[in-house]
N, C-alpha and C positions, 0 to 999 in steps of 0.2 A: 504494500500500500504506500510505503514511503516513496517508491520510485515513480508513482503516478504524477507527482508534481514536476518531474523532469521530462515527461512525455507530453507533447502537444498534439491536438487534433490537426490533421493536415489542412482542413478547409478553413478553420477559424483561428488557429494558433492558440487556442485556449487550452489549459491543462485538462488532461483526461479525467473524467468523473465517472465512477462506476458505482453500481448498487448490486449487492449479492444477496440472494435468498437461499437458505439451506433448510431442508426438512428431511427427516428419516421416515422410512416406511416402505411398503411393498410397491414395486414398479415392474412393468413388463417392457422389454426393449426388443428392437428388431430393425431390419432393413426394410424400407418402404420404397417401392418403385422398381422397375426393371431396366428402363433406359438410363436413368440417372439415380441409382440407389442412394438413399439418405438414411442415416442412423437416427432413430427416434426413440424417445422414452415416454411411456404412458403410465398413468396411475395417479392416485390421490396425493401421494407424496410429491410428485412432480408438479401437479396443479397447485398445491399449497405453496411450494417453493417459488413458483412463477408468480403467484399473487403477492407473496411477501416481497419479492424483488420489485414488482411493478408498482406497488403502493407505497414503497419507501420514499419519503420526502427528501431525506438527506443523502447526498452522495458520499461515498467513502465509508459507509457502514456495512457490516455483514449482519444480516438478520437471520437468526437461527430459531428453529422450532423442532418439536419432537424430542427425542432422547439425545440429541447432539448439542444441547445447551451446556 
C-alpha cells in the first residue's frame, strides 16, 4: 500500500487509489467461454467481497468480512 503513492495513473497523473474487499466462504470457479476463455469465481463469498469493495468510500483501505478478520 505504501508504494501506491509512487505510482500515477497514466491518463490523469494522479496517485493510484485502490479499494479491496475480502470475505471467506464457499465459491465455485471455472473457465467461461470457448473462443476466449475467462476464469470466473461465483458464490456468496465473492458477491459479498465485491459489494464490500464497491461500497467502500475511502480508498487505501482493505475491508474484511467472515472469518478472515
